[in-house]
N, C-alpha and C positions, 0 to 999 in steps of 0.2 A: 574325438569319440562321437559316434552317431547317437542321436536321441533315441530313447527306448519308445517304440510306437505304442506299446501297451500302457506305459506310464503316461504318455501324452494323451491318449484317449481317456484314461481314468481322470486325469487332471481336468480335461475339457468337460467331462460329465459332472465332476464335482463343482466346477465353476457354474455350469448351467443350473445346478440345483440352488446355487447361491442367489441367482438372479431375482427370485421372488422377493427377497428382502433387500436387494441391492440395485444395481444399475443395469438396465437392459440396453442392448445394442440397437436402439431405435434411432430416432433422428439425433444427429450430433448436437451437442450443447451449444447454446448461444449466450452472449453476454447480456445479462438482464439488469445488472446494477453495478455501479462503480462509485465508490466513495473514498475520501481521504487521500493520502499521499504526501509526498514531501513538499516543503515550502522553499521555492526558489524565486518567487516573484512577490512583490508587495501587493496588498489589496488596493483596489481603486474605489474611492468613496465619492459618491455623487448624490448630494442632498442627504436624504434619510436612508439611501441604499448603499450597501457595501458589496462589492463583487470580490469574492475571496477565492483565489486560485490555490488549489491543493492537488498535487499530482496532475492528472489529465483533465480535470474538470474545474468548473467555476461554480461556486455556490453563491446565491444571492441572499443577503441578510437585510432585514429591515430594522433600522435603528431609530425609527420615529420615537420610540420610547427606549432611550439608551439603557435604562435599567431592566428592560424586558425585550432583548433582541429576539427576533423571530427569523428562523431560516425558512425562506420561501421556496426556492427551487434549486435544483442542481442541473447543470447543463449536460448536453451530450459530450462524450469524450473526444478529445483530439488525439493525434497520433503518438504523443509522447508527453513527458513531464513539462509543464509550462514554466518557462524561466523569464518571461516578460509579459506585462499586461498594461495596456493603456486604453483610454477612452477618447475618441474623437467624434464629436457630434452624437449621432444616434447609433454608433457602432463601438464595439469593443474589438481590440486586436491583441492577439497573443502570439508570442514565439514559443516554440517547443523544440526539445532535442532528446532523442533516445540514445541508448547505448549501442544501437545496431547500425550506426552510421546514417540515420535518417533524421531530418529536421523539417520544420514546417512553420507556416504562419496561418493562424486561424482567424476567422472573422465571425462575429455575432451581431445580429440585428437587435437593436433595443427599441423596436417599434412598440413593444410592451416592456418598459424598463424593468419590471419585476420578473420577467421571464425571458432572459436572453436566448435568442434562437440561433443556433450554429448554421451559418449559410455557406461557409467555405473553409476548407482545410487544405492548404496548398503546400505540397511537398516539393514543388518545382518553382519556388519563388525566384530563382535565378537560373538562366540557361547556362550551364557550365558542365564541363566534363569532370570537375573535381567535386568531392563530397561536400555537401552543405552542412555546416555546423553552427547553428544559431546559438548565440550566447545571451541575447536580450534585445529588448525593443523599447523605444521611447518615441515621443512625438514633439515636434516644434514647427511653428510656421505652417501649419496645415499639411505637414509631411510626416511620414513615418521614417524612423532611422533604425535600421536593423544591424546589429553587430554580429558578424559571422567570423568564426575563428579562422577559416580558410580563405575568406574573400574580403575581409576588412569591413568597412562601413558602407552599407547599402542604403540607397535613398528610395523611399516608396511614395509614388504619387497616388492621390486619392480622387482622381477624376471620376472613377466609379467606386464609391465607398465600399461596395461589397466585393471588389476585386482589385485590391491594391497591386500596382505594378512596380517592381523593384529593379533598380539598375545599379551597377557598380559605380563607385566614385573614385576620385584620385587617391583616397585613403585605402590602399590595397592590403594593408596588414595591421594587426593589432599588437600592442606590446604586452598584453596580459589577458587572462581569462576574466573579462569584466563580468561582475555580478551585481554591481550597483550603478544605476543610471539615473541622472537627474538633469533637469533643464532649468536654466536661469537666463531669461532673456533670449539672446541669440547664441547661447553657449551650452553645449552638452558636457556635463561633468561625468566622467566614467572612471570607476575604480574597481580594482580586483587584485587577485594575488598573482605575482610574477613567478617565473620558473625557478628563481633562486630563493623563494620564500619571503621575498619582500612584498610590499604593497605598492601598486602602481596607480597613480592618479593622473589622468589625461584630460585636457580640455579641447573640445572641438568647436570651431567657429562655424555656425550654420546661418550666418546673416545672409549668405547667398544659398537658399534652401537646397538647390540642386547640386551645389559644389562645396561640400564641407571640407574644411582643412584643419590640420592639427595646429592648435594655438600654442600648446606647451604640454610636456609630459615629464613626470617626476617619479623617482623611486623613493619610497619611504621605508623606514625600519619596520619590518613585518611583525615584530613582537610589541614594540611600544605603540605601533599603529596597525592594529589588526584589520580594522574597518575604518572607513572615512564617511562622516556625515557631511554632505556637501552644503555649500551656501553660496550666494552670489558674490560675496566679498571675502569671506573667510570660510575655511573648511575645518572641521574638528575631527582629529584622529582619536580613535577609541582602541584601547588594548591594555597594556600594563600602565600606560600613561594616558592622560587626556591632554592633547596638544592642539593648539590653535595655529592654523597656517593661513598666510595671506595669499589668496589665489591670484590676486592682481600683481603680486610681486614675486612670481615664480615659486610659489609655495614656500616662501620663507617662513620659518617657524617664529611665531611671536611668543606666546607663553605656553607653559607646560606644568602639569601637576601629576604626581603619582596617585593612582586610583586603584581600588580593588579590581583585579583582572576582569575584563569584559570583552565580549565578542561582537557586540552590536550596540547601536545607539540611535537616538532620535533627538531632533532639535525643534523647539518651539520658542521663537523669539530669542531672548537672551539666555534661555535655560536649555541645558543638554541633559539627557537621561541616558545612562549607561547600564547595560544589562547583558544577560545571556550566559555568563560563566559564573555559576554559583547562585545563591539565593538573593532575593532582594533587588533593588534598583538604586543606583547612585544618581544624585541630582547635583548639577554644577551650574554656576553662573559664569557666562563668558562675555558679559557686557563690556568688560575691559579685556580685550584679546591678549594683552600682555601679562595679565595676572588673573587667570581663571581661579574661581573660588569654590570651595566645597559648600554646599547648601544643606544637604541632608542625605541620609541613607534610608530609603523607603523599604518597608517590609512587604510591599506588594510582591506577590510571587511572579517575578519575571524570569524565573529559571528557564534556560534554553530559549529565551526571547530571540526572535529572528527578524521580524519586520514590524515597523510602527509607522502609522500615517495619521494625519489630523482627522478628527471626527467631529463635524459641526464646528461651532465657534470656539468652544473651549474644551474640546474632548480629544482623546487619542485612542486609536485602535491598535492594540498590541497583540501580534500573533506569535505564539511560541512554538518551539519544536516538539512540544507535547501535543495534546489535543485541546489545549486551552486557548481561548481568544478573549482578551480582556478589553472592556470598555472603561476608559479612565476619564475622570473629570480633572482637568488641569487648569481650571479657572484660577486657582491659586498655584502658580507653577512650582513653588517650593513645597507644596503639600498636596500631591496628587491623591485622589480618592478613587478606590475601585468601585465602579458603578455596577458592573455585571460581568459575568464570565460565561461565554458560550462554549459548548463542547462540540467538537467537530466529528460528525459521523465518520466512522472508519479510522479516526485518529490521524496521526502523522507517522508514516513509515512503520505500520504494523508488520511484525516479523514472524508471528506464529498464531495458530488458531486452534480452537477446540469447540466442541458442542457440549453444553452442559444444561440439563433440564430444558431442552428445546431452544436454548438461546445460544448466540454466537459469542464466544469469548475470544478477544483479540489481545495478543501480547504486544505491547507498545515498547519500542526499543529504548525510549528515554526515561520511562518512569514506572511501568507496571502493567496493569491490564484494565480492560473495560469489558463489561457485559453488555451485549447489544441486542436490539430487536433483530431477529433472524431475517426479516424481510426488508427492512430499511437500513439496518446497521446503525440506527439511532442509539446513542449510548444510554443505557438504563442505570448503570452503576459504574463506579470508577475506583480503582485502588492504586494509590501511589505508594510504592515501597518506602519504608522508613529508612532509606539510605541517604547519605550526604547528597546535597543538590549539586553534584558534579557529574558531568556526562561520563568521564572516564571511571567513575566509581559505580556506574550502572551498566549501560549497554546490555540490555536483555537480549538473549539470543534465541532460546527455545523454551518450550513449555511441555509438560506431560501431566496427564490427569490420573489421579488415584481416588476414585469415589468423588467426593465433593472438594477434594484438595487439588489445587493447581500448583504444581511445583515449577518454579521459574528459574532458569539458569541465567545469571547475570555475569557477564565477562568481568566486570569490575569488582565483583564481590564473591559470588558463589550461588548457593541455593536460597530462594525465598519461597515460603509456602503461604498460600492464600486459601482460606476456607470460603468457598463460593456458596455454601449452604448455611452460613452463620446467621443467627437471628439478627435482624436489623440490617442485613446486607453483607456482602463480602468483606472480609477483613484479613489482614496479615496475622499469621499465627506463629511463625518461627522463621529462623534463618540459620544457615550453616556456611561459615566461611570456606570457600574453595575457589580462590581467585583464578580467573581466566576460564571459568566454566563456559562451555560452548554448546554442548549437546547433552540430551538426557533421555533415558527410557526407563520404564517402570514395569515390573511384574511382581504381583503380590505385595509383600512388605519391603521390597528392596528396590532401590533406584541405582542406576549406573550413570555416572556423569563423566563425560570426556572433556578435557581441557587442552588448550594448545597456545602457549605463548611462553617464551623462554625455554620451557620444556613441556613435553606432552605427558599426560597421565590419564588413567581410567580408574575412577574411584567407585567403590561399592558403598552405598549408604543405606543404613537401616531407617526406614520411614514408618515402622509399625506404630510409633507414637508421633503423629504429625507435629505436635508441639515441641518435640525433642528429637530431631533427626541426629543420627550418629554416624560418623565416618568409620567404616569397618576395615577397609583395606584400599590400597592403591597400587597399580602396576604401571610401569612406564610405557609410553607409546612412541614409536619411531616416526609415525606419520600423523598429520592433522586429522582428527575425527570430525566428520561433517554431519552424520546422522547415525542414531542408534535405534534398534528395534529389538525388544525382548519378548520371548514367548516360548513356552514348552521347555523352559530350562536352558534356552540358548539365547545368546546375544549376538546380533548382527551389526557390523559397523561398516559404514561407507567412509573411506579414507582417501585423503589426497596422496599425491605422489611426491617423493623427495628425490628428484632426478640426480641432483648433485651428490647425494649420499647413497644412491643405488637402491633406495627403498621404493618398490613399485606401489601404485595405489590399488584401487579395487575394493573388494569386500573381505573383511575378516569375520570368521565365525568363532565365538567363544562358548565354552561349556560353563554355564553358571548355575548348574543344578545343585551343586553342593554348597556348603557353608563357607568355603574358602574363596580366595580371589579368583577372578575369571581365568580360565585356562584355554589358550588358543588351540583350536582344532584344525582350522583350514584357512586358506587364503585363495581368493579368486581374483585374477587379474585379466587375462585373456585380452590384452591390449587395451584395457579400459583406461589406463592412465589414472588421472585424478577422478575419483568418484565423489560426487557432491551430495547424493541423496539416495535413499532406497525406500521401497515399499514392499511389504510382505502380505500375501493373500491370507484370508481368514483360515484356510486349512493348513497354513504353514507349509505349503508344498512348493511355492514359487516365490522368488524374490525378484524384484525389478530394480535394477541398479542404474542410476543416472550418472553416466560417464561424461567426460568432456566432449566427446564426439558423437555421443548417442546413447542408446539404451541397450542393456544386457538383460536377458531373461535367464534366470538361474534356477535350476532344479535343486531344491534344498530338502527334498524328501529324506535324504540321508545327510544331515548337517555336517557330518565329518567328511563327506565327499561331494561337495557342491559341484554342479556342472552347468556350464553355459549351454543353453539349448536354443536360444533365439536372440536376434539382434535387430536393432533399428537405427539407421544412420541418416539423419536429415541432410547432411552435407552442407549445412549453412556456414560452417566455420565460426559459429557464434556460441561455442559450447562451454564457456566458463560459468560455473555455478548453476548447473542444470538442476532441475527438480523433477519429481515423479510422484504420482498418486495412482491408486488402483481401486476398482470396484467391479466385481463380477467379471464380465468379458471385456471391460474397457480399462485402458491405461492412458494416463495423461502424462506426457513428457514435455517439459518446458525449457526453452533456452531464450536467448535474446531475440530470436526470430519470432517466437510466439509459443502458443500452446498447441502441441501436436496431440490430437485425440486419436488413439490407436485401438483397433479391434485386435484383441489377443485371444479370440476363441480358439485359434491355433497358436499356442504360445511359441511355437518354433518359427512362426512367420508373422510378426506384428504388421498390421496393415493400416496405413494412414487413412483416417476418415475425414478429418478437417483440421485446418490450421487457423487459429484465431490470434490476432495481434493482442499483445499485453502491454503495448506502449513502448516497445523497443528495449526492454530490460528483462533479464531472467528474474523470475519471482523469488521471493524469500521462502515461500512455502506453498505447497498444493495440499488441499484437504478435501476428500470426498466426504460429504456430510451425511450420507445414508438416505437422503430423500431425493435422489437423482440430481443433486446439485453439486457444484464444485466451487471451492474458494481458492482463488489464486491471489496470494498476497504479494503484490509487486513492490513492496517497500516504497520507493519514491513515486511509483506510478499508481499506487492506491490499491484498495481491496476490490478485486473483481469477483462478482458472483455470477456464475454461469449455470444454466439449467435449461429445461425444456422451454419452448416458446409458449409460455402460459401467462395469461393475465391474472394478476393477484386480486382476489375478491375478499372483502370483509363481510362478516356476518351482517345480514340485513341490507347490504348494498344490492341494488337492482341493476341488472344489465338489460338494456332495452334495444329493440330493433335488430335482433339477430335474424339474418336472412341468408339463404343460400340454395344451392341445387341439391339434388339427391347425392349423398355421399360426402357433401361438404361438412366440415366439422370445426368446432371451436374448442380450445383447451383453456381451462381455468385452474387456479390453485387456491385452496382455502386452508388457512392454518387453524387447526382445532386446538384450543387450549386444554390443559389438564382439567379434569372435573366435569367436562361436558358429557352428558349421557348419550344424546343422539344428535345426528346431523341430518338435515332434510334439505334436499335440492328441489325447488319448485318452479314450475312455469308460472309466470305472473298472471295477474288478472286479465281476462280477455284471451290470453294464450297465443294470439296470432294464428297463422294458418300453417298447416302441414304437420306431419308426424315426425317425432324426434326420438332418438335413443339417448338416454342419459346414463353415463357410466361413472363410477367413482372408484378410486384405488388409493390406498394409503402408501405414501412415499414412493409411488411409481405411477407412470402414465398408463392408463388402461390401453392395452394393445391386444388385438386378435382375441377378444373375448376374455382376456385375463383381467378381472375386476373384482372388487369387493361387493359390488352391487350394480345391477343394471335394470332399466325399465324403459318401456316405450309409452308409459302412461303420463299422468300429469305431474308426478313427483317421485323422488327416490329418497328413501329413508335408510340411513345407516345407523343401526343400533349399536350402542356402546362404542362409539367412534373413538379410535385410539388418538392420543395427542400427537400433534405433528402436522405435516403438510399432506393434504389430500388433493389429488388431481381429479378434475371433473372434465369429461369429454362429452360434448353434445354433438351428435351426428344426425344429419338429415336422412330419414328413411324414404323421404320424398321431398320435393321442393318445399321450402318453408320461408315464411316472411313475417316480420313484425313480432317475433317471439321475445318475451321477457323471461329473465331467469334471476332467481335470488336464492340465498342460502340462509337457513335459520338453525340455531342450536337449541 
């Protein structure tokens, strides 16, 4: 069916009217900030500094005062999630790997150890026709050793420390997906999970640095020994048991003891610490490898613990799969003391986001949510749901806001409600069991929750009393629900495809205007296959459906008869778990190739404006924030904040030395807090030379005279400035030099 030209024109006009409060099709957005992400590599501690990799970045922390750690800097981003990090001399080296078939090795200069400077990010570290798949990186004998899933063990020479050169070795294949690498003398100890669910432990002799050889390789029970803590003479397996293995005798098992299940561990001298699965931390003595002994069960919160490294002479740095990073005093090995806990900006694997009271709320997969500074993502408040400290009993998937209440869907439990406006800070107010909850939408006093495991269902929940939610009804679902959107009495669902059962994917429209259960009105497929996300415009006229192979623009002016009127196909072949967001005339579609910014001023023909890498993985969520910025939550790749190319200013901060020719301009952004009466932008004392035009606009870049205020004088005053981000553009009306600028409230 052909699109209705009158409807298309009306929709375009309606969207143009929305632009004053939304996003204009000006310059494409750029990546301004990246924080957080998954933990796949251990921190590197050097003196009082700790280099902590999360996602695609490295944060430098100062532990000169272990009880008061300070985050100093966060590095530029590399091409994908970091899975290996080492220091050699005055340089850091990291391996990374994306889901899009790309890998690389990055180099940072430590000329200033407090501020690592990215000097190289090499995606062609080996000349090969085959795909590069980096698993991890370590160092021995002044060489780098890179484990690559398709090429085996590569040796990197450091003749030029800023440009390591890798070559293949005689070790051309690997027996497992190695995730843990350690070096003891001339031996690399590598361990990871095998294809059959076992744990593989392999030793590589690098006494001849350029010619590594396999010394021995061993398969271990994958449940009793989930991870291995290596050592020069003995290795300790952690899982359902704690087992001591003799590395010099072919990994012969010496002693073993049953322990509370654990997924990770650390060793300091004769003591081993087990953690990760469940609360607390076990402490064990392995001085006698034939008879390991239980010492104590610590109450230190090591839930979801992933990596631990020594910190100073008697400390340990423990990084968890939540946003917590603990500094421990282990001077008395059997009685570790918690010294301090740092919160990681952006958290670990954030999966959903919302804006509340001008702040960014991030849903964290493993525990709950954080409230964050919108400009830095520094955590301001943290809520851990009162659920069992078991990952399978949590797994938060999505979040929806109703006033001050954030309703979180936890796959392992159901709904959890948090009051973000509570006195004294956010707090949990209620829970509703609905296991395998995956997606949620809210309109008025009702929420709709979709679930999918064992069987699918769509529940209607009464949330009129946030402290006492009530399940009203449930209908079965034949396909997996990925995203829900509610509005005007209708519910839109993006659903996966069940090919083997003959159930196509796409979008389902439900009538939820009455008091009964949702009633299906329509189904849109149009070759979409699995649909993983959807966005609906403010007027409820268009839906944007993220399919496996691209985008569908759907006319929903008549919800009972939706019609596909536009398509965008990137052709990348990387379309699993695509995502979409929309604001004004812009739509963002994301897959593993990156973020596709689209102009949809003509919704029948979306046009690509820019493609931005998101680290080689399809994001968990895209959110247009309403101030010309976009959040792309990459899960393991971190929280990406994209926006106009503007420098962020703080009140009272002075920018000096602005110079340029006639027509040159500078763009700044200032966040005005609630309660501010007026905002004034001033040229500094002396003023420099030349005439300038100063323009300001709330939540949008001043463009073509569209501004809240403009002046060519000495200053611009915005009365009753609205809270939120204000963009300030300074443009030369003639050549200018030596100009200073500052903002006061």
